[in-house]
C-alpha positions, 0 to 999 in steps of 0.5 A: 273336913266334910266330903265334897258330894258330886252328882253327874249325868250326861245324855243324847237325843239319838246316839250320836246326836245332840248331847248334854251333861249336868253336874251338881257339886255340893260343898260347904253347904252350897250346891253349884250347878254346871252344864254343857253340851255338844251338837253331835256326840254320844251318850258315853262321851257326855257321861265322861264329860260330866265326870271330867267337868265335876272333878275339874271344878274340885281340882281347880278350887283351892279350898277343896284341896285334900278333901274326899270326893264322893261321885254319884253317877248313873253311868255304869260305863263310867263307874266301872271304867274308872274303877275297874277296866281302866287298869287293864286298858292302860296295861294293854296300851289302851286296848280292850280285851279283844285288842281294839282301841278303847273308845273315848280314850282321850276322855278316859285319859283326862278322867284318869288324870283327875281321878288319880290326883284326887281322893275320889270314891265312885257310887252308882245311883239308879237314874230316873229314880227320884234321887234329887240331885241326879234329877237336877243333873238330868234336867240340866242335861236336857236343857243343854240338848234342847239348845242344839235341837 
């Protein structure tokens, strides 16, 4: 079975400010685009929301069951958080190394649940560097932000 390829992006105008996210899920020769946003949010929340939305699409699509997923994301925060930092956060009761509560914990918990239930690899891509589907995600994100401005 072919991998499912995902691209995600999230952002804000102001931080906090109006935000948006965009995703492209590529499977079986089709590229599905989705987006969303919030009137007052942060860049990190939108990056997390994009990843959650993308993995939710896969988890809730029965024909995708059991397939490997490659997430291409331009957020080091989300990539490093889900692949490295989260293990320590959970072991420390959702506290950071300096014993402060993890920001966006509810979103991290959602992403962790999805990531744990699926076969996912995380790949960082440089944003705004001409990667076609990353640029599409950025465009979707900007259209969502514009709805709130």
